[in-house]
NUSE-166732 format. One record per residue (C-alpha): residue in one letter; x, y, z; residue number from 1. Coordinates in pm, 1 decimal, always signed. Layout:
<recs>
   rest         px         py         pz    nr
      a          X          Y          Z   NUM
...
</recs>
This chain:
<recs>
   rest         px         py         pz    nr
      x    +6750.6   +14016.3   +12096.9     1
      x    +6822.9   +14344.7   +11930.9     2
      x    +6945.8   +14396.7   +11595.6     3
      x    +7075.3   +14743.7   +11479.1     4
      x    +7095.0   +14797.2   +11080.7     5
      x    +7366.6   +15105.8   +10989.1     6
      x    +7241.8   +15211.2   +10632.9     7
      x    +7360.9   +15528.8   +10431.0     8
      x    +7038.4   +15728.4   +10534.7     9
      x    +6950.5   +15587.0   +10906.7    10
      x    +7042.8   +15337.2   +11134.5    11
      x    +6730.8   +15131.3   +11281.8    12
      x    +6681.9   +14853.7   +11560.5    13
      x    +6544.2   +14498.7   +11473.8    14
      x    +6386.0   +14383.4   +11804.8    15
      x    +6325.8   +14024.8   +11823.1    16
      x    +6130.5   +13921.3   +12129.1    17
      x    +5808.2   +13665.7   +12151.0    18
      x    +5517.8   +13890.5   +12294.0    19
      x    +5646.2   +14206.8   +12156.5    20
      x    +5317.6   +14306.1   +11954.7    21
      x    +5118.9   +14327.1   +12296.7    22
      x    +5325.4   +14643.4   +12389.1    23
      x    +5454.3   +14738.7   +12023.7    24
      x    +5349.9   +15115.9   +12133.6    25
      x    +5577.6   +15132.2   +12468.9    26
      x    +5856.2   +15007.5   +12247.2    27
      x    +5804.8   +15236.4   +11964.0    28
      x    +5726.6   +15567.3   +12168.8    29
      x    +5659.0   +15788.2   +11867.4    30
      x    +5518.5   +16127.4   +11855.1    31
      x    +5293.0   +16251.1   +11651.5    32
      x    +5000.0   +16085.5   +11485.9    33
      x    +5024.7   +15708.1   +11365.3    34
      x    +4843.2   +15564.7   +11057.4    35
      x    +4827.4   +15196.6   +11051.7    36
      x    +4795.7   +14957.5   +10729.6    37
      x    +4731.0   +14598.1   +10723.1    38
      x    +4538.5   +14374.4   +10480.8    39
      x    +4249.5   +14128.8   +10557.3    40
      x    +4464.7   +13811.6   +10581.7    41
      x    +4616.8   +13943.6   +10889.1    42
      x    +4377.3   +13750.3   +11200.2    43
      x    +4155.4   +14011.6   +11365.5    44
      x    +4326.8   +13910.3   +11705.4    45
      x    +4661.7   +14069.7   +11572.9    46
      x    +4536.5   +14374.8   +11413.2    47
      x    +4296.1   +14450.2   +11754.1    48
      x    +4578.0   +14389.3   +11965.9    49
      x    +4783.9   +14690.6   +11760.2    50
      x    +4480.5   +14893.6   +11736.8    51
      x    +4410.8   +14902.2   +12098.4    52
      x    +4729.2   +15052.1   +12181.0    53
      x    +4654.3   +15321.0   +11913.0    54
      x    +4243.4   +15405.2   +11971.1    55
      x    +4293.5   +15683.9   +11788.6    56
      x    +4452.8   +15586.3   +11476.9    57
      x    +4308.2   +15485.2   +11144.3    58
      x    +4407.2   +15172.4   +11053.6    59
      x    +4360.9   +15087.2   +10658.6    60
      x    +4287.1   +14770.0   +10576.2    61
      x    +4322.0   +14633.2   +10217.3    62
      x    +4206.7   +14307.3   +10037.2    63
      x    +4464.0   +14004.9   +10072.1    64
      x    +4639.7   +13887.6    +9797.8    65
      x    +4942.7   +13938.8    +9598.5    66
      x    +4687.7   +14069.6    +9326.8    67
      x    +4626.3   +14343.4    +9558.1    68
      x    +4985.1   +14470.4    +9570.5    69
      x    +4927.3   +14733.7    +9271.6    70
      x    +4888.1   +15107.5    +9173.1    71
      x    +4547.0   +15110.5    +9229.3    72
      x    +4540.9   +14974.3    +9586.3    73
      x    +4864.1   +15211.3    +9655.4    74
      x    +4658.4   +15530.4    +9528.6    75
      x    +4377.9   +15446.1    +9749.9    76
      x    +4602.9   +15392.5   +10089.5    77
      x    +4778.4   +15765.0    +9986.0    78
      x    +4420.1   +15936.0    +9920.4    79
      x    +4317.8   +15791.8   +10282.2    80
      x    +4639.4   +15904.8   +10416.8    81
      x    +4557.6   +16259.6   +10280.1    82
      x    +4192.8   +16239.5   +10428.1    83
      x    +4330.8   +16170.2   +10787.8    84
      x    +4581.5   +16443.9   +10751.2    85
      x    +4883.7   +16278.4   +10790.0    86
      x    +5187.8   +16556.2   +10831.3    87
      x    +5556.0   +16468.4   +10744.3    88
      x    +5618.0   +16435.0   +11146.1    89
      x    +5380.1   +16123.5   +11148.2    90
      x    +5435.4   +15756.5   +11115.0    91
      x    +5304.7   +15495.1   +10904.9    92
      x    +5313.1   +15108.5   +11106.4    93
      x    +5247.9   +14817.7   +10875.7    94
      x    +5117.1   +14524.0   +11012.1    95
      x    +5127.7   +14210.9   +10809.2    96
      x    +5357.8   +13969.9   +10580.6    97
      x    +5550.0   +14082.3   +10286.5    98
      x    +5233.1   +14269.5   +10071.3    99
      x    +5136.5   +14472.6   +10362.2   100
      x    +5500.8   +14598.1   +10414.0   101
      x    +5569.7   +14652.0   +10029.3   102
      x    +5250.7   +14869.1   +10030.3   103
      x    +5318.5   +15060.3   +10354.2   104
      x    +5667.3   +15130.6   +10309.0   105
      x    +5588.4   +15259.9    +9912.5   106
      x    +5311.3   +15445.8   +10015.5   107
      x    +5551.7   +15592.6   +10355.1   108
      x    +5808.4   +15676.7   +10085.3   109
      x    +5610.3   +15862.2    +9874.6   110
      x    +5372.0   +16043.1   +10077.8   111
      x    +5464.2   +16428.9   +10105.8   112
      x    +5850.4   +16304.6    +9952.5   113
      x    +5854.1   +16048.9   +10239.0   114
      x    +5746.9   +15973.3   +10587.1   115
      x    +5861.3   +15758.9   +10876.1   116
      x    +5710.0   +15405.1   +10884.6   117
      x    +5789.2   +15076.5   +11112.7   118
      x    +5751.4   +14722.0   +10989.7   119
      x    +5596.2   +14447.6   +11200.3   120
      x    +5586.2   +14165.8   +10989.8   121
      x    +5348.4   +13868.1   +11073.5   122
      x    +5461.0   +13578.7   +10843.6   123
      x    +5758.7   +13347.8   +10822.8   124
      x    +5837.8   +13526.1   +10497.4   125
      x    +5847.6   +13852.6   +10598.1   126
      x    +6037.6   +13800.0   +10947.2   127
      x    +6308.1   +13619.1   +10759.8   128
      x    +6329.7   +13830.4   +10449.8   129
      x    +6157.7   +14108.2   +10334.5   130
      x    +6095.5   +14322.5   +10708.4   131
      x    +6423.1   +14478.0   +10653.6   132
      x    +6629.0   +14610.0   +10386.6   133
      x    +6413.9   +14922.1   +10251.9   134
      x    +6294.1   +14748.6    +9924.7   135
      x    +5930.2   +14861.0    +9879.1   136
      x    +5716.3   +14808.4    +9598.4   137
      x    +5434.2   +14724.7    +9399.2   138
      x    +5344.3   +14502.8    +9108.6   139
      x    +5249.3   +14615.2    +8748.1   140
      x    +5082.5   +14419.7    +8441.2   141
      x    +5192.1   +14085.2    +8617.4   142
      x    +5579.4   +14187.1    +8669.2   143
      x    +5672.5   +14175.7    +9018.2   144
      x    +5788.7   +14513.9    +9212.6   145
      x    +5861.8   +14687.2    +8920.2   146
      x    +5751.1   +15018.5    +9052.8   147
      x    +5904.6   +15103.4    +9387.6   148
      x    +6162.7   +15252.7    +9630.3   149
      x    +6445.1   +15209.2    +9826.0   150
      x    +6332.7   +15340.8   +10200.8   151
      x    +6393.6   +15209.6   +10511.1   152
      x    +6197.5   +15167.1   +10817.1   153
      x    +6256.6   +15344.8   +11138.4   154
      x    +6226.9   +15016.0   +11331.9   155
      x    +6154.2   +14629.8   +11288.4   156
      x    +5926.6   +14436.6   +11528.6   157
      x    +5957.5   +14069.2   +11510.0   158
      x    +5704.4   +13863.4   +11726.5   159
      x    +5724.3   +13503.4   +11638.9   160
      x    +5404.5   +13427.5   +11866.9   161
      x    +5192.1   +13577.2   +11537.1   162
      x    +5303.1   +13264.2   +11349.8   163
      x    +5111.7   +13091.4   +11527.6   164
      x    +4820.1   +13144.1   +11361.1   165
      x    +4976.4   +13118.1   +11036.5   166
      x    +4823.6   +12768.8   +10816.2   167
      x    +5076.9   +12494.9   +10777.4   168
      x    +5168.6   +12588.3   +10398.3   169
      x    +5193.7   +12990.0   +10468.5   170
      x    +5434.4   +12888.1   +10745.0   171
      x    +5675.7   +12670.5   +10540.7   172
      x    +5627.5   +12914.2   +10219.7   173
      x    +5819.8   +13152.8   +10406.3   174
      x    +6083.6   +12932.4   +10529.7   175
      x    +6200.9   +12848.6   +10182.8   176
      x    +6376.9   +13196.0   +10176.8   177
      x    +6590.3   +13101.4   +10482.3   178
      x    +6690.4   +12747.2   +10304.6   179
      x    +6784.0   +13010.1   +10005.2   180
      x    +6986.4   +13201.4   +10266.8   181
      x    +7169.0   +12852.3   +10385.6   182
      x    +7236.9   +12778.6   +10051.5   183
      x    +7413.6   +13116.2    +9935.0   184
      x    +7557.7   +13243.7   +10269.0   185
      x    +7523.2   +13003.7   +10551.0   186
      x    +7602.7   +12654.4   +10541.3   187
      x    +7501.9   +12561.0   +10932.8   188
      x    +7147.4   +12709.3   +10851.9   189
      x    +7097.0   +12478.8   +10571.8   190
      x    +7209.4   +12215.7   +10815.1   191
      x    +6948.8   +12316.9   +11046.2   192
      x    +6694.4   +12224.6   +10749.5   193
      x    +6861.2   +11908.1   +10657.2   194
      x    +6931.9   +11742.0   +10989.4   195
      x    +6687.2   +11920.4   +11235.1   196
      x    +6331.7   +11974.4   +11362.3   197
      x    +6272.2   +12331.7   +11175.1   198
      x    +6003.9   +12407.9   +11465.5   199
      x    +6243.2   +12374.0   +11734.2   200
      x    +6507.7   +12590.0   +11575.5   201
      x    +6266.6   +12865.5   +11443.4   202
      x    +6414.4   +13155.3   +11627.2   203
      x    +6797.3   +13058.2   +11579.4   204
      x    +6674.0   +13068.3   +11203.8   205
      x    +6514.3   +13361.3   +11186.6   206
      x    +6786.2   +13565.3   +11368.5   207
      x    +7063.6   +13405.9   +11144.1   208
      x    +6869.1   +13508.9   +10831.6   209
      x    +6821.7   +13876.0   +10963.6   210
      x    +7208.4   +13910.7   +11056.6   211
      x    +7257.4   +13765.0   +10709.9   212
      x    +7022.0   +14041.8   +10568.6   213
      x    +7193.2   +14308.3   +10793.2   214
      x    +7520.6   +14245.4   +10673.8   215
      x    +7441.8   +14223.6   +10306.9   216
      x    +7203.0   +14549.5   +10331.1   217
      x    +7478.5   +14723.9   +10514.3   218
      x    +7734.6   +14674.4   +10236.2   219
      x    +7513.5   +14707.0    +9933.8   220
      x    +7209.8   +14915.4   +10036.6   221
      x    +7074.7   +14971.1    +9675.6   222
      x    +7131.5   +14603.1    +9510.5   223
      x    +7495.5   +14698.4    +9319.9   224
      x    +7617.1   +14376.5    +9368.9   225
      x    +7650.1   +14160.3    +9698.7   226
      x    +7290.3   +14216.7    +9772.9   227
      x    +7170.9   +14014.4    +9453.4   228
      x    +7272.5   +13701.2    +9621.9   229
      x    +6934.8   +13729.0    +9805.9   230
      x    +6771.2   +13687.2    +9439.4   231
      x    +6884.9   +13315.9    +9451.4   232
      x    +6613.5   +13122.3    +9297.5   233
      x    +6442.1   +13422.0    +9199.1   234
      x    +6500.7   +13479.8    +8847.1   235
      x    +6262.1   +13158.4    +8729.8   236
      x    +6078.6   +13213.0    +9086.2   237
      x    +5949.8   +13545.2    +8979.6   238
      x    +5835.9   +13440.0    +8645.6   239
      x    +5660.8   +13097.4    +8792.0   240
      x    +5443.6   +13347.5    +9025.1   241
      x    +5324.2   +13542.0    +8741.1   242
      x    +5264.0   +13275.8    +8528.9   243
      x    +5048.8   +13095.1    +8765.3   244
      x    +4857.0   +13444.8    +8854.0   245
      x    +5042.0   +13513.6    +9169.1   246
      x    +4813.0   +13287.7    +9342.1   247
      x    +4866.6   +12948.1    +9207.6   248
      x    +5169.3   +12889.4    +9424.7   249
      x    +5316.6   +13110.5    +9679.2   250
      x    +5644.6   +13335.0    +9676.4   251
      x    +5855.0   +13077.6    +9859.0   252
      x    +5703.7   +12791.8    +9696.1   253
      x    +5785.7   +12958.7    +9357.5   254
      x    +6147.0   +13031.6    +9476.0   255
      x    +6237.3   +12655.1    +9575.5   256
      x    +6097.8   +12586.1    +9240.9   257
      x    +6308.3   +12829.2    +9104.6   258
      x    +6649.8   +12727.8    +9259.6   259
      x    +6549.2   +12360.5    +9183.0   260
      x    +6546.0   +12503.9    +8815.2   261
      x    +6875.1   +12687.0    +8871.3   262
      x    +7127.7   +12472.6    +9028.2   263
      x    +7314.4   +12284.9    +8824.6   264
      x    +7515.7   +12066.7    +9069.0   265
      x    +7303.2   +11729.5    +9109.5   266
      x    +7448.7   +11645.8    +9456.8   267
      x    +7310.7   +12022.2    +9572.9   268
      x    +6990.9   +11966.1    +9372.0   269
      x    +6904.3   +11608.3    +9536.0   270
      x    +6986.0   +11775.0    +9898.3   271
      x    +6787.2   +12070.2    +9835.8   272
      x    +6497.7   +11856.2    +9702.1   273
      x    +6500.4   +11642.9   +10024.2   274
      x    +6448.0   +11962.7   +10237.1   275
      x    +6177.1   +12112.8    +9994.0   276
      x    +5993.8   +11753.7   +10011.7   277
      x    +6041.4   +11733.6   +10404.7   278
      x    +5874.4   +12064.1   +10437.1   279
      x    +5575.7   +11974.5   +10208.3   280
      x    +5694.5   +12231.4    +9921.3   281
      x    +5674.9   +12166.1    +9551.3   282
      x    +6003.5   +12102.5    +9376.2   283
      x    +5878.9   +12144.7    +9013.0   284
      x    +5573.4   +12279.4    +8793.7   285
      x    +5491.8   +12237.2    +8426.4   286
      x    +5502.5   +12547.2    +8248.2   287
      x    +5518.8   +12683.5    +7905.2   288
      x    +5899.4   +12749.4    +7880.5   289
      x    +5812.5   +13022.6    +7556.3   290
      x    +5596.2   +13208.0    +7766.5   291
      x    +5842.3   +13169.8    +8105.6   292
      x    +6078.9   +13329.5    +7868.3   293
      x    +5856.3   +13625.3    +7767.6   294
      x    +5811.7   +13690.7    +8138.1   295
      x    +6228.2   +13647.6    +8221.3   296
      x    +6277.9   +13931.1    +7938.0   297
      x    +6027.8   +14141.5    +8145.6   298
      x    +6173.2   +14069.6    +8479.6   299
      x    +6362.6   +14406.6    +8649.7   300
      x    +6665.7   +14196.6    +8664.7   301
      x    +6678.6   +14165.3    +8288.5   302
      x    +6942.3   +14387.8    +8139.7   303
      x    +6855.1   +14402.4    +7748.8   304
      x    +7022.2   +14080.0    +7639.4   305
      x    +7145.5   +13910.4    +7972.9   306
      x    +7046.6   +13860.2    +8329.8   307
      x    +7227.7   +13868.1    +8660.7   308
      x    +7184.9   +13500.8    +8779.4   309
      x    +7269.7   +13381.7    +9140.4   310
      x    +7476.2   +13010.3    +9134.7   311
      x    +7590.1   +12790.9    +9427.1   312
      x    +7830.3   +12529.6    +9369.5   313
      x    +7896.5   +12498.3    +9759.3   314
      x    +7667.9   +12533.6    +9982.8   315
      x    +7713.2   +12856.3   +10189.3   316
      x    +7872.1   +13030.6    +9910.7   317
      x    +7673.1   +13175.4    +9626.5   318
      x    +7810.8   +13360.4    +9336.8   319
      x    +7696.4   +13597.2    +9072.9   320
      x    +7716.0   +13513.0    +8681.7   321
      x    +7598.5   +13700.5    +8370.4   322
      x    +7373.6   +13451.2    +8158.3   323
      x    +7199.1   +13535.0    +7832.3   324
      x    +6874.0   +13441.5    +7777.8   325
      x    +6951.8   +13165.3    +7548.0   326
      x    +7124.2   +12996.3    +7848.6   327
      x    +6820.4   +13092.3    +8062.6   328
      x    +6625.7   +12872.0    +7804.1   329
      x    +6846.6   +12610.4    +7783.4   330
      x    +6820.7   +12589.9    +8180.8   331
      x    +6508.5   +12590.1    +8176.1   332
      x    +6409.9   +12329.2    +7913.3   333
      x    +6655.5   +12096.7    +8078.3   334
      x    +6483.1   +12105.1    +8443.6   335
</recs>
């Protein structure tokens, strides 16, 4: 399946096809030099499969983990790109999850004021959510994604075959983002998690999410309004992620707990809890509320004395609301 994303800066295809990684170079068909970026968490078989198609290309592999999504790693990548004599006509190809996509995209956005990059996501999380839309960023002093740029890819290749090497926990972690999109945009998508076998509907789930993301990005590329709905669960979720040191809980798990915290409708909370438990994901965590509030005040979504949060009172229909920090604290302690 081919989905075209139209933004103010470019139009690019998102191709969803089993086995497409095996012929990535053929599909990409790019002239000029290619520079590959991956991390140690991507299985060697997938890295080798891509490298074999670009035998002359250098592949920069950095250490796996959110803790390595920082300015130091980013600078090392840029220095290596310079050593490889990349020009403005060359292309960066990212192979990996959301961290790799962020690092490669941000490096491409800044190198020589911007060169082309292509994203090949290898996790459920990146295939469902982060691989399209142009958000690239690194973390700074424990704050998630607070240094970055909007830089759209030239192409995205989604191969569900690569998900076969994910651990069950990583696989489920990414699917929480699909649950989020069902709650905020697509009642039928949420129903697939409530009523069906997720594995039997995996490609439909990914495609539905990509179509939602495409529509949102086209209408609000730089997150001025509508795109903020994709942050459902992220206000508390990012704080939980930082609180537990980025590695204690995975991103999707924190988003799931973040959704559980902010939902006030008890019927929807109960339905979400059943879905998360069915997937083997956590629904709550024990935290120091004062430390969480301090993290919320430094969140990039905060605007001095308030934060724009996403609410859901009816499945499939998220909406935005301005909350003060007092409201955030009250809800956190209620949880």
